[in-house]
C-alpha positions as CSV (number, residue, x, y, z in Angstrom):
1,M,-0.1,0.1,0.0
2,I,1.4,3.1,-1.2
3,A,0.2,6.8,0.3
4,S,0.2,9.2,-2.8
5,V,0.9,12.8,-2.3
6,G,0.1,15.0,-5.0
7,G,-1.7,15.8,-8.1
8,E,-2.3,18.6,-10.3
9,A,-4.4,20.6,-8.7
10,Y,-2.9,20.1,-5.1
11,S,0.9,20.8,-6.4
12,D,0.0,23.8,-8.6
13,S,-2.3,26.1,-6.2
14,A,-1.0,24.2,-2.3
15,S,1.5,25.1,0.1
16,W,3.3,22.2,0.8
17,P,5.9,23.4,4.1
18,W,7.0,20.2,4.4
19,L,9.4,21.4,1.3
20,D,10.0,24.8,2.1
21,S,13.3,23.7,3.4
22,V,15.7,20.7,3.8
23,E,15.4,20.4,7.1
24,A,11.2,20.5,7.0
25,A,11.7,18.0,4.2
26,E,13.5,15.4,6.5
27,A,11.6,15.7,9.1
28,M,8.8,14.8,7.3
29,A,10.9,11.9,5.8
30,A,11.0,10.7,9.4
31,E,7.1,10.9,10.0
32,V,6.9,9.0,6.6
33,V,8.9,6.0,7.3
34,G,6.9,5.7,10.6
35,W,3.5,4.9,8.8
36,K,4.8,1.4,8.0
37,S,4.6,0.3,11.6
38,K,1.4,2.7,12.3
39,Y,-0.6,2.0,9.2
40,G,1.0,-0.4,7.4
41,M,2.1,1.5,4.5
42,D,5.0,0.3,1.9
43,G,6.1,3.6,0.7
44,I,5.0,7.0,-0.8
45,D,4.2,8.2,-4.1
46,L,5.6,11.8,-5.0
47,D,3.1,13.3,-7.2
48,I,4.7,16.2,-7.3
49,E,3.1,18.2,-10.8
50,G,4.4,21.4,-10.6
51,N,4.7,24.7,-8.6
52,Q,6.7,22.8,-5.8
53,N,10.5,22.7,-4.7
54,A,12.1,19.8,-6.4
55,Q,15.2,20.3,-4.4
56,T,13.7,19.6,-1.2
57,A,11.7,16.9,-2.5
58,Y,14.7,15.1,-3.7
59,A,16.2,15.4,-0.1
60,F,12.6,14.1,1.2
61,A,13.3,11.4,-0.9
62,K,16.9,10.9,0.3
63,K,16.6,11.0,3.8
64,V,13.3,8.1,3.3
65,K,16.0,5.8,1.8
66,E,18.5,6.6,4.7
67,L,15.8,5.9,7.4
68,D,14.3,2.8,5.5
69,P,16.2,1.5,2.0
70,D,12.8,-0.9,1.6
71,F,10.2,1.7,2.1
72,I,9.2,2.5,-1.8
73,V,9.2,5.9,-3.2
74,T,8.2,6.6,-6.4
75,Q,7.8,9.4,-9.1
76,P,5.2,9.5,-11.7
77,V,6.1,11.7,-15.1
78,F,4.3,12.9,-17.4
79,G,4.4,11.2,-20.9
80,S,6.5,13.7,-22.6
81,P,9.0,15.4,-20.1
82,Q,7.3,18.9,-19.3
83,V,7.5,19.1,-15.5
84,K,10.7,20.5,-14.3
85,E,10.1,19.4,-10.8
86,E,9.7,15.7,-12.0
87,N,12.7,16.1,-14.6
88,Y,14.6,17.4,-11.9
89,M,14.1,14.6,-9.7
90,V,14.6,11.7,-12.6
91,N,17.6,13.7,-13.9
92,Q,18.9,13.5,-10.0
93,C,18.2,10.1,-9.2
94,Y,19.3,8.4,-12.2
95,A,22.6,10.1,-13.3
96,K,25.5,8.1,-13.8
97,G,27.0,6.9,-11.2
98,A,23.9,8.5,-8.6
99,T,22.5,6.2,-6.1
100,S,18.4,6.4,-7.2
101,Y,16.3,7.3,-4.0
102,V,13.4,6.7,-6.2
103,D,12.6,3.0,-7.1
104,K,10.1,3.4,-9.9
105,I,8.9,6.2,-12.3
106,G,5.3,6.1,-13.9
107,I,4.5,7.4,-17.5
108,M,1.4,9.3,-16.5
109,V,-0.4,8.1,-19.9
110,Y,-3.7,6.5,-19.7
111,E,-4.7,6.0,-23.0
112,G,-4.5,2.6,-25.3
113,T,-0.8,2.0,-25.7
114,G,0.0,5.4,-25.5
115,S,2.5,5.2,-22.6
116,L,4.9,3.4,-25.2
117,Q,5.6,5.7,-26.9
118,Y,7.5,7.8,-24.3
119,V,9.6,5.2,-23.1
120,K,12.6,6.1,-24.8
121,D,12.8,9.8,-23.4
122,Y,13.5,8.4,-20.1
123,T,15.7,5.3,-21.0
124,Q,17.3,7.0,-23.6
125,G,16.9,10.6,-22.5
126,S,20.6,11.3,-22.9
127,H,20.6,10.3,-26.6
128,Q,17.5,12.9,-27.3
129,W,18.0,16.4,-29.1
130,S,20.2,19.4,-27.7
131,G,18.4,20.8,-24.8
132,F,16.1,17.7,-24.1
133,P,14.8,18.0,-20.5
134,I,16.0,14.4,-19.4
135,H,19.7,14.1,-19.4
136,V,20.2,10.3,-18.1
137,D,19.5,6.8,-19.0
138,V,16.9,5.7,-17.0
139,P,17.4,1.6,-16.3
140,P,14.4,-0.1,-18.1
141,Q,13.5,-2.1,-15.1
142,Y,12.5,1.6,-13.2
143,V,10.1,2.4,-16.0
144,M,6.5,1.7,-15.1
145,L,3.9,2.2,-18.3
146,G,0.8,3.7,-17.8
147,A,-2.4,2.1,-18.2
148,G,-6.1,3.5,-18.1
149,G,-8.5,1.6,-15.6
150,Q,-10.9,1.2,-19.0
151,S,-8.4,-0.5,-20.6
152,G,-9.7,-3.2,-23.3
153,A,-7.8,-7.1,-23.3
154,G,-6.0,-5.9,-26.3
155,T,-4.5,-3.3,-24.8
156,I,-3.5,-4.7,-21.5
157,T,-2.2,-7.6,-23.4
158,S,0.0,-5.9,-25.7
159,L,1.4,-3.4,-22.5
160,A,1.9,-6.4,-20.6
161,Q,4.1,-8.1,-23.3
162,A,6.0,-5.1,-24.3
163,A,6.8,-4.6,-20.3
164,H,8.4,-8.1,-20.5
165,D,9.7,-7.7,-23.9
166,Q,11.4,-4.1,-22.9
167,K,12.4,-5.7,-19.6
168,L,10.3,-2.9,-18.2
169,G,9.6,-2.4,-14.4
170,G,5.6,-2.7,-14.5
171,I,2.2,-1.1,-15.4
172,M,1.0,1.6,-13.1
173,V,-2.9,1.7,-13.5
174,W,-5.3,4.9,-13.3
175,Y,-7.5,4.0,-11.4
176,A,-8.8,1.3,-9.5
177,S,-12.1,1.8,-6.5
178,V,-12.3,0.0,-3.4
179,I,-15.5,-2.5,-3.3
180,D,-17.2,-2.5,-0.1
181,N,-17.8,-6.4,0.4
182,A,-20.9,-5.9,2.2
183,T,-22.8,-3.7,-0.1
184,G,-20.8,-4.8,-3.3
185,K,-20.5,-1.0,-3.8
186,V,-17.7,0.8,-5.1
187,G,-15.6,3.4,-3.0
188,N,-14.2,7.1,-4.2
189,Q,-14.9,7.5,-7.9
190,Y,-13.7,10.0,-10.9
191,S,-15.4,11.2,-13.8
192,G,-18.3,8.9,-12.8
193,G,-16.1,6.0,-13.1
194,A,-15.0,6.1,-16.6
195,M,-11.4,5.2,-15.9
196,D,-12.6,2.6,-12.9
197,A,-10.9,-1.1,-13.4
198,S,-13.0,-2.3,-10.5
199,I,-16.4,-1.7,-12.9
200,Q,-15.1,-3.3,-15.5
201,S,-16.7,-6.9,-16.7
202,A,-15.2,-10.3,-15.4
203,A,-13.3,-11.0,-18.8
204,T,-11.3,-7.4,-18.7
205,K,-10.6,-8.3,-14.8
206,A,-9.3,-11.9,-15.7
207,T,-7.0,-9.9,-18.3
208,W,-5.2,-8.3,-15.8
209,K,-4.5,-11.6,-14.1
210,K,-3.1,-12.8,-17.8
211,A,-1.2,-9.6,-17.9
212,L,1.1,-10.6,-14.7
213,D,1.1,-14.0,-16.0
214,I,2.9,-12.6,-19.4
215,M,5.2,-10.5,-16.9
216,N,6.3,-12.9,-14.5
217,G,6.0,-16.0,-16.6
218,Q,8.3,-16.2,-18.6
219,A,12.8,-15.7,-19.0
220,R,13.3,-13.6,-16.0
221,H,16.4,-11.7,-15.7
222,E,18.0,-11.1,-12.7
223,D,18.3,-7.5,-12.3
224,S,14.8,-6.7,-14.9
225,A,12.5,-8.9,-13.3
226,V,8.8,-7.6,-13.6
227,D,6.8,-7.8,-10.9
228,H,4.9,-4.8,-10.3
229,L,1.4,-3.7,-11.3
230,I,0.3,-0.8,-9.0
231,V,-3.3,0.6,-9.1
C-alpha cells in the first residue's frame, strides 16, 4: 500500500510546508517512514506535477531511503517530460554513478498503449536532441507503463507483453476503486467511474491476471524481473 501525495491541483495551488526547507523535508521523511509501523504503509508516491520545490523533494526522498531503504518511493512523470520538478527528480536520481532514491517512475499516459511511445524519453534521455529535459538514461526496470482502468483486453495484453519484452518495471493503472464487501459498492470514483478498473467486466479483470502471468511467467532476468502492477 502506497500513499500518494500531490496531484495536479494540489501541486499547482497548495502550499507544502514540508518542502519549504531541507530540514522540513527531512523531518517529514522521518514521519512518513513511521507510517509503515503505524498504518502498514509500504511507501509513498511523490505526485509532484509542478509549482513545488524539487530540490527539497529530492532531499525528502533521500532521507526516506537513508532511514528505511525498503520503504518504496515512486515518482510519476508526464509522457513527454514537461514538468521541471519531475524532470529534476529523474535527472538527479538516475545520473550516471548516482544513488537512486526513487524506486520507479510511472508514465502518466492512460489512453490505449500511448505510454509506450514515451519510454525512450526516459530510458534514452541522453540520446535525445540537444536541450532535451531528460539528460540521463533510466534503466528500463525502473520505468512503469501507464494504463487506464478502462483499458480493454487487447491494450492490457499489449502493454504487458511490451513490459516483458523491454524489461520494464511493470504497469501503473489509473485507477481502481476499493469495493465494499458488505454492499458491493465501489469507493471513491473520478469522472463518474469512466476509468475505474473495478467496474469493468469479469473478462477484462481476468485479463489483468493474465498480464501478470505475461510479465512474470516467461524467462526472468535477475536485474530486470518485472513483478509490479500498481493500481
